C-alpha positions in Angstrom: -21.3 -14.9 38.6 -21.7 -12.0 41.0 -24.7 -11.8 43.2 -27.0 -8.8 42.8 -27.3 -6.2 45.5 -29.7 -7.5 48.2 -31.3 -4.0 48.7 -32.1 -3.7 45.0 -33.3 -7.3 45.0 -35.7 -6.5 47.9 -37.1 -3.5 46.1 -37.7 -5.3 42.8 -38.7 -8.7 44.1 -42.3 -8.0 43.4 -41.9 -6.1 40.2 -40.6 -6.3 36.7 -37.4 -4.7 35.3 -36.0 -3.8 31.9 -32.7 -5.3 30.8 -30.6 -6.1 27.8 -30.6 -9.9 27.3 -27.4 -11.1 25.7 -28.2 -13.2 22.7 -27.1 -16.8 23.0 -26.2 -16.7 26.7 -28.1 -17.1 29.9 -25.8 -14.7 31.8 -24.2 -11.3 31.5 -27.5 -9.6 31.1 -27.4 -5.9 31.7 -30.1 -4.5 34.0 -31.7 -1.1 33.1 -32.5 0.2 36.6 -35.2 2.8 36.6 -34.3 6.5 37.3 -30.6 5.8 36.7 -28.1 6.3 33.9 -26.5 3.1 32.6 -23.1 3.4 30.9 -21.4 0.6 29.1 -17.7 0.4 28.1 -14.3 -1.2 28.9 -13.2 1.7 31.1 -13.3 1.9 34.9 -16.0 4.5 35.5 -18.9 2.8 33.7 -21.9 0.9 35.1 -21.1 -2.3 33.2 -17.5 -3.1 32.1 -17.3 -5.2 28.9 -13.9 -6.7 28.2 -13.8 -8.5 24.8 -12.0 -11.8 24.9 -11.4 -11.7 21.1 -10.6 -8.1 20.4 -9.8 -6.0 23.5 -10.3 -2.7 21.7 -13.7 -3.6 20.1 -15.5 -1.8 23.0 -14.6 1.8 23.7 -13.8 3.1 27.2 -17.3 4.7 27.4 -19.1 3.1 24.5 -22.7 4.1 25.0 -25.2 5.5 27.5 -28.7 4.3 28.3 -31.2 6.4 30.3 -34.9 7.3 30.6 -36.3 10.4 29.1 -38.8 12.6 30.9 -41.7 10.5 29.6 -40.1 7.4 31.2 -39.0 5.7 27.9 -35.6 4.2 27.7 -33.1 5.8 25.2 -29.6 4.9 23.9 -26.8 7.2 22.8 -23.5 6.3 21.0 -20.8 8.1 23.0 -18.4 8.6 20.0 -17.4 4.9 20.1 -14.9 3.6 17.6 -16.8 0.6 16.3 -20.3 2.1 16.8 -23.7 1.2 18.3 -26.3 -0.6 16.1 -30.0 -0.4 16.7 -32.0 -3.0 14.7 -29.0 -3.4 12.3 -28.7 0.3 11.7 -25.7 2.3 13.0 -26.6 5.2 15.3 -25.2 8.7 14.8 -22.8 9.7 17.6 -24.1 11.8 20.5 -27.7 11.5 19.3 -30.5 10.0 21.5 -32.7 7.2 20.1 -35.7 5.6 21.8 -35.7 1.8 22.3 -38.6 -0.6 22.8 -39.1 -4.2 23.9 -37.8 -6.5 21.2 -35.3 -4.1 19.8 -31.9 -5.5 18.7 -28.8 -3.7 20.0 -25.3 -4.5 18.8 -22.1 -3.1 20.3 -19.1 -3.2 17.9 -18.8 -5.0 14.6 -18.4 -8.7 13.7 -14.9 -9.9 13.2 -13.7 -11.5 9.9 -15.4 -14.8 9.0 -18.1 -14.2 11.7 -21.7 -13.3 11.0 -22.5 -11.8 14.4 -20.8 -9.4 16.7 -19.5 -10.5 20.2 -21.9 -8.3 22.1 -25.5 -8.5 20.8 -28.5 -7.8 23.0 -32.3 -7.8 22.9 -34.4 -5.3 24.9 -36.7 -7.2 27.2 -38.9 -6.6 30.4 -38.8 -9.6 32.7 -39.8 -10.5 36.3 -37.1 -9.9 38.8 -37.1 -13.4 40.1 -36.3 -14.8 36.7 -34.0 -12.0 35.8 -31.7 -11.7 38.8 -29.7 -15.0 38.3 -28.7 -13.9 34.8 -27.6 -10.3 35.5 -24.0 -9.2 35.1 -22.3 -7.5 38.2 -22.1 -3.7 38.1 -18.8 -1.9 38.1 -19.6 1.0 40.4 -17.6 0.0 43.4 -14.5 -1.3 41.5 -14.4 1.9 39.4 -13.6 4.1 42.4 -10.9 1.8 43.7 -9.1 1.5 40.4 -9.3 5.2 39.9 -7.4 5.7 43.1 -4.9 3.1 42.1 -4.3 4.8 38.8 -3.7 8.1 40.5 -1.3 6.8 43.1 0.6 4.7 40.5 1.5 2.2 43.3 0.1 -1.1 44.4 1.0 -3.1 47.5 1.2 -6.8 47.6 -1.0 -6.8 50.7 -3.8 -5.2 48.7 -3.4 -7.7 45.8 -6.2 -9.9 47.2 -9.1 -8.7 49.3 -10.3 -10.7 52.3 -12.7 -13.5 51.6 -15.4 -11.9 53.7 -15.6 -8.9 51.5 -17.4 -10.9 48.8 -17.2 -10.6 45.0 -18.4 -7.0 45.0 -15.3 -6.0 47.1 -12.8 -7.5 44.7 -10.9 -5.2 42.5 -11.8 -5.7 38.8 -8.8 -4.3 37.0 -8.5 -5.1 33.3 -5.3 -7.1 32.5 -3.3 -4.8 30.3 -1.4 -7.7 28.7 -3.2 -8.1 25.4 -0.6 -10.2 23.8 -1.6 -13.7 22.8 1.4 -15.2 24.5 0.2 -14.0 27.9 -3.4 -15.2 27.6 -4.4 -17.5 30.5 -4.0 -21.2 29.7 -6.5 -24.0 30.5 -6.9 -24.9 34.2 -6.9 -28.5 35.5 -9.4 -27.7 38.2 -12.4 -25.5 37.7 -12.5 -24.9 33.9 -10.9 -22.4 31.6 -9.8 -18.9 32.5 -10.7 -17.7 29.0 -14.3 -18.9 29.4 -14.7 -17.4 32.9 -18.0 -15.5 33.3 -17.8 -11.7 33.4 -19.2 -11.8 36.9 -16.0 -13.3 38.3 -13.2 -10.9 39.4 -10.5 -10.5 36.8 -6.7 -10.7 37.5 -5.2 -7.5 39.0 -1.9 -5.9 38.1 0.8 -5.6 40.6 3.7 -3.1 40.3 5.8 -6.0 38.9 3.2 -6.7 36.2 2.8 -3.0 35.4 6.5 -2.7 35.0 6.5 -5.9 32.8 3.7 -4.5 30.7 5.7 -1.3 30.0 8.9 -3.3 29.2 7.5 -6.1 27.1 6.1 -4.0 24.2 9.6 -2.4 23.8 11.1 -5.8 23.3 8.3 -7.0 21.0 8.2 -3.8 18.9 11.8 -4.0 17.7 11.9 -2.9 14.1 12.7 -5.5 11.4 16.0 -3.8 10.8 17.0 -4.2 14.5 15.8 -7.8 14.7 18.7 -8.7 12.3 21.2 -8.2 15.1 23.8 -11.1 15.5 22.8 -11.7 19.2 19.1 -12.4 19.5 19.2 -15.8 21.1 19.6 -14.7 24.7 16.8 -12.1 24.6 14.5 -14.5 22.8 15.0 -17.3 25.4 14.5 -14.8 28.2 11.4 -13.5 26.5 9.9 -17.0 26.1 10.6 -17.7 29.8 9.0 -14.4 30.7 5.9 -15.3 28.7 5.6 -18.7 30.3 6.0 -17.3 33.8 3.3 -14.6 33.2 1.0 -17.3 32.0 1.6 -19.3 35.2 1.0 -16.1 37.3 -2.3 -15.5 35.5 -3.2 -19.2 36.1 -2.5 -18.9 39.8 -4.5 -15.7 40.0 -7.4 -17.4 38.4 -7.2 -20.3 40.8 -7.1 -17.9 43.7 -10.1 -16.1 42.5 -12.0 -19.3 42.0 -11.0 -20.3 45.6 -12.2 -17.0 46.9 -15.5 -17.4 45.0 -15.9 -21.0 46.3 -15.2 -19.8 49.9 -17.8 -17.0 49.5 -20.4 -19.4 48.1 -19.7 -21.9 50.9 -20.1 -19.2 53.5 -23.4 -18.0 52.0 -24.9 -21.4 51.5 -23.8 -23.0 54.8 -23.2 -20.4 57.4 -23.0 -23.0 60.1 -21.5 -26.5 60.3 -19.0 -26.1 57.5 -16.2 -24.3 59.3 -13.7 -27.2 58.6 -14.4 -27.0 54.9 -14.1 -23.2 54.9 -10.8 -23.4 56.9 -9.4 -25.9 54.5 -10.3 -23.8 51.5 -8.8 -20.7 53.2 -5.6 -22.7 53.8 -5.6 -23.6 50.1 -6.1 -20.0 49.2 -3.2 -18.9 51.4 -1.0 -21.6 49.8 -1.9 -20.2 46.4 -1.2 -16.7 47.6 2.3 -17.7 48.8 3.0 -19.6 45.6 1.9 -16.5 43.6 4.1 -14.2 45.6 7.1 -16.5 45.0 6.3 -16.6 41.3 6.1 -12.8 41.3 9.5 -12.5 43.0 11.1 -14.7 40.5 9.3 -12.9 37.7 10.7 -9.5 39.0 14.3 -10.9 38.7 13.6 -12.2 35.2 12.1 -8.8 34.2 15.1 -7.0 35.4 17.4 -9.4 33.6 15.3 -9.1 30.4 15.4 -5.3 30.6 19.1 -5.3 31.1 19.5 -7.7 28.1 17.3 -5.5 26.0 19.3 -2.4 26.9 22.6 -4.2 25.9 21.1 -5.3 22.6 19.8 -1.8 22.0 23.3 -0.3 22.6 24.8 -2.9 20.3 22.2 -2.2 17.6 22.9 1.5 17.9 26.6 0.8 17.3 25.7 -1.3 14.3 23.5 1.5 13.0 26.4 4.0 13.3 28.7 1.6 11.5 26.2 1.1 8.7 25.6 4.8 8.5 29.3 5.5 8.1 29.7 2.7 5.5 26.7 4.2 3.6 28.3 7.6 3.7 31.6 6.3 2.3 29.8 4.4 -0.4 27.9 7.6 -1.3 31.1 9.6 -1.5 32.7 7.0 -3.7 29.6 6.9 -5.9 29.6 10.7 -6.2 33.3 10.7 -7.2 32.7 8.1 -9.8 29.7 10.0 -11.1 31.8 13.2 -11.4 34.6 11.4 -13.2 32.1 9.9 -15.6 30.5 13.3 -16.2 33.8 14.8 -17.0 34.7 12.0 -19.4 31.3 12.4 -21.1 31.9 16.2 -21.4 35.3 15.6 -23.0 33.8 13.0 -25.4 31.0 15.5 -26.2 33.5 18.2 -27.1 35.5 15.7 -29.3 32.3 14.7 -31.1 31.4 18.3 -31.6 34.8 19.0 -33.2 34.4 15.9 -35.5 30.9 17.0 -36.5 32.1 20.5 -37.3 34.9 19.1 -39.5 32.4 16.8 -41.3 30.1 19.7 -41.9 32.9 21.7 -43.4 33.8 18.7 -45.7 30.2 18.4 -46.7 30.0 22.1 -47.5 33.2 21.9 -49.6 31.8 18.8 -51.4 28.6 20.6 -52.0 30.4 23.5 -53.5 32.4 21.2 -55.7 29.3 19.4 -56.8 27.7 22.7 -57.6 30.7 23.7 -59.7 30.8 20.4 -61.5 27.0 20.8 -62.2 27.6 24.3 -63.5 30.4 23.1 -65.8 28.3 20.2 -67.0 25.4 22.5 -67.8 27.8 24.9 -69.6 29.1 22.0 -71.7 25.6 20.9 -72.5 24.7 24.4 -73.5 27.7 24.7 -75.7 26.9 21.3 -77.3 23.4 22.5 -77.9 24.8 25.6 -79.6 27.1 23.5 -81.7 24.3 21.2 -82.7 22.0 24.1 -83.5 24.6 26.1 -85.4 26.9 23.5 -87.0 24.9 20.3 -87.3 21.7 21.7 -88.7 20.6 21.7 -92.3 20.2 25.2 -93.6 17.3 24.2 -95.8 15.0 22.3 -93.2 16.6 23.8 -90.0 16.7 20.3 -88.6 19.6 18.1 -87.5 21.2 16.4 -90.5 19.4 13.3 -91.7 21.6 11.2 -93.9 24.0 14.0 -94.2 25.9 14.6 -97.6 28.8 16.9 -98.3 29.0 18.8 -101.6 32.2 19.6 -103.5 32.2 23.0 -101.9 32.5 21.3 -98.4 29.0 22.4 -97.3 26.7 19.7 -95.8 23.0 19.2 -96.2 20.3 16.5 -95.6 20.3 14.1 -98.5 16.6 14.6 -99.0 16.8 18.4 -98.8 19.6 18.9 -101.3 17.9 16.5 -103.7 14.8 18.6 -103.6 16.9 21.8 -104.0 18.7 20.5 -107.0 15.4 20.0 -108.8 15.2 23.8 -109.0 18.9 24.9 -109.0 22.1 23.0 -109.4 24.1 25.3 -107.1 25.0 25.4 -103.4 22.4 27.2 -101.3 25.2 28.8 -99.3 28.0 29.7 -101.6 26.2 29.5 -105.0 28.8 27.2 -106.6 27.8 24.6 -109.0 27.2 21.3 -107.5 29.5 18.8 -109.1 29.5 15.9 -106.5 27.7 14.7 -103.3 29.4 12.5 -100.7 27.5 10.7 -97.8 29.1 11.6 -94.3 28.8 8.7 -92.0 30.8 10.5 -89.3 28.2 13.2 -89.0 25.3 10.7 -89.0 26.9 8.6 -86.2 27.8 11.7 -84.2 24.3 13.2 -84.5 22.6 9.9 -83.6 24.6 9.5 -80.4 24.0 13.1 -79.4 20.2 12.8 -80.1 20.1 9.7 -77.8 21.1 12.0 -74.9 18.5 14.6 -75.7 14.9 14.7 -74.6 12.2 12.3 -75.8 10.5 15.1 -77.7 13.6 15.7 -79.9 13.9 11.9 -80.5 10.2 11.6 -81.5 10.4 14.5 -83.8 13.5 13.1 -85.6 11.8 9.7 -86.0 8.8 11.3 -87.6 11.0 13.2 -90.1 12.7 10.0 -91.0 9.4 8.2 -91.7 8.0 11.1 -93.7 11.1 11.5 -95.9 11.3 7.7 -96.5 7.6 7.7 -97.5 8.2 10.6 -99.9 11.2 9.0 -101.5 9.3 5.8 -102.1 6.4 7.6 -103.7 
């Protein structure tokens, strides 16, 4: 962990200071220095640089600002951060100033899935400087200016990769490693611990031109679309990519070892300024050996990166050729499908016309059949009307004006109902029509059968009326 500024230490040795105590940790506390503005974020121009080990983009470049108001009370402002600032479990509105007090809970960002607490949670405290100073996180003021110059020039030299050991931790460049892929995360060390669990006060690995070039090339290889990943030659690029990942992990491991050596040398120089020159010299030799090993690894890595980029370009050209071939095949298939569709539509149109002709012919036949049925119905009605006329005129008894019941024929050939002519002969013995004397009566079975069959085809009222007449005349005859 970086040592605090001796000048500030001297000024605050006898007093108390405000700070943000990180929950669950006895380090990486953030001092709130009086009469100054404290900025927190993952960018380079902030007072305290927070680099999340779990989610690199959890903290924004300039996440929040803390400063004192004219009354001397500390305030906090969310500087339009992506994941927000939370004061006592309530999210702050962006660009609005809120006062904080001792004991307040401040949370930067949000908890990840399956976790109850966020990575960066603090408590506002006021503590004695002697107890506070060992737990403070190093400020980022000096490293911000240096990295800004490096970003502007776009060039890094290998001589400037590592600062001299005499410069101390505050002189080391604290550049954020831009490789956020899991495959390039530092692996466990055999010596001083884990690189992933290194305190934020230690200098972080710095990017050389080779690593910057690798960072710009690797995403292109990793971001191939699913369609392009189906190319028939992925084995060469995949093996090169795996080798590249392993080498980058080794470089990061060597960098971490170098930084630990530098920190150890600085600690030895501070603790024992005299009488440990041999130990310091030995550690400096080890540091130089690590530097030479790192430079060799970087040279090898540069050759691998160039080979990987060349392989990537070849595969990209090959994939472009495959895409053109697939596009041409799709166009041909589309043209064939359109032709088949047109032929099918023409055939359907022809079938439609044929069906229309058939339907028209059937309609004509139906109309003709309807006309014929109407004619037959008219003829049938005419026949029935004629039969009714015949029944009414020829088969009715002139005495009772009903159809013949038990018809009899006189000697003059006129026919009457048997009951009616018997009642007539009680008054006169002559034909009611021609006035001839009645000499004989003959029953006409033909007329009775003909009338019975014709009455069966008539309405039920006619049938009922005829049956009533038959019952009445039978009753009169019996009486």
